[in-house]
N, C-alpha and C positions, 0 to 999 in steps of 0.2 A: 363876963363877956361885955365888950364895949359896944353896946347898941345905942346909937344916938340918931336923932332926927337929921343931923347934918349929913350923915351917910347917905340918906335918901336925897337930900338937896343936891349933893355932888353927883350921886348916882342917877338922878333923873335924866340928864343928858345922855349918859352912858346907856341906860336902859332903853330910852327912846331910840337911840341909834341901833341897838341890838334888835329891837322889834321891827324896825324898818328893814334891816338886813335879812330878816326871816322870809321876806317875799322874793328874794333873788334866787336865781338858779343855783342849786347847791353844787359846789365842787367837791371832788373826793378829797378826803383828808390824807395828806401826805406825811406830815410831821406834827407832833404835839409836844408841848412842854408846860411845866408848872413852875411858877415863881413862888417860893414859900418865904415868908418873912414875918418879922415881928413889927409892931407899929413904930413909926417915926424913924425909919431907916432910909427913906427915899424911894420906896417901892412904887409909889404913884408916879413919880418923875420917871423912873426906869420904864415902867409899863406904858406910860404915855409916849415915851421915846420909841419903844418897840412898835407901838401902834402906828406912829407917824411914819414908819418905814413903808407901811402899806404891804409888807411882805411877811410880817411876823405875828399875825393874828391880832385880836383885840383883847389882850389880857386884862381882865378886870376881876373884881371881887364877886364873881358870879355866885359864890356859895356863902356870901355874907347873908345871914338870915333875913336882914332887912331887904336886900336885893331880891332874894328868893320870893318873899311874900309879895313884893311889888310886881315882879315879873309875872307871877302866877295870877295876881289880881288883874293886871292889864290884859292878859291873855284869856281871861274868863275861866280860869281853872279853879274849881271849887275844892278839889282834893289834890294834894301834892303827890306826884308819881315821880320817884327819883329817876328811873330810866328814861322816861319821857322828857323830864327836865334837862337831863344831860344831853339828850338828842337835840333839844331846842337850843341850848346854850352853844353846843358845837356848831350847829347850823348858822346861828346868828353871830358868832364871834370868830369865824374863820376868815382869813383874807382870801382873795380870789385864787391864790396859788395853793390853797388847801391847808394852810398852817393854822393850828388852833393853839392859843395860849391861855393860860389860866393863872390868875394871881390869887393866892390863898394866904391869909394871915394865920399864924399858928393857932390863935384862939378859935378861928372858924373851923380849922381842921379838927381841933379837939371837940368842938360842938357837935360836928357830924359823927365823929368817932363814938361819942357817947350814945348816939342813936343807932349804932351798929353799922355805920356807913364809913368805909375807908375811901377817901377821895382818890387815893393812889390807884385804886382798882378801876378808875375810869380808863386808865392806860395812857402812858406818856412815854415819849422817846427820850426826854431829858428832864432833869430837875435842877433848879437853881435856888440856892438858899442865899438870901440877902440879909446881911447884918451890918451893924454900925460899930466901928471900932470904939468910938467914944461913948461908952455906956452911960456915963454921967450926963452928957449932953442929950442923949436919947431919953433918959429918964426925965430930965428937965423939960424937954420938948413934949413928952407925953403928958406930964403934969399940967403944962400950960395949955395944951390942946384940950385936955379934959375940963379944965377950969373955964375956958372960953368957948368950948364946943366948936372950935375951928380946927379942922383936921387936915385941910389942904389949902393951898393958895387959890385953888379954883373957887373957893367959897367966898373970898373977899372981893 
């Protein structure tokens, strides 16, 4: 599993925004979707674009173990409770029109599956798999990101 400190650096702004949104009046969820991807395919760009519409949720790597630990820490949760965490994430990452989006890397999906948790069981209206045609360029990009520990343009 690719767990690196830069995930938290990038995620800090995302996590802070999520926590601020927890204080707003909750709208009913009307639609939900999952974006599933492998690293280095442009999923960050896609999800930021979806977020910028202000209509399609705030899809982020809410189940990246680094994000989970940090969110629980900031909310003062000593013990992780999956159902409560899902409720928190849904409340803080829906847009005002009730759309919930979630971005999951395959490695994070596998991480939770090993713990007996199937993220699909959260319930989604749609699933989107994002891949990159040029697998060699993807592998090169992954190797470069791993070497430099720079995973998105947001870090530079």
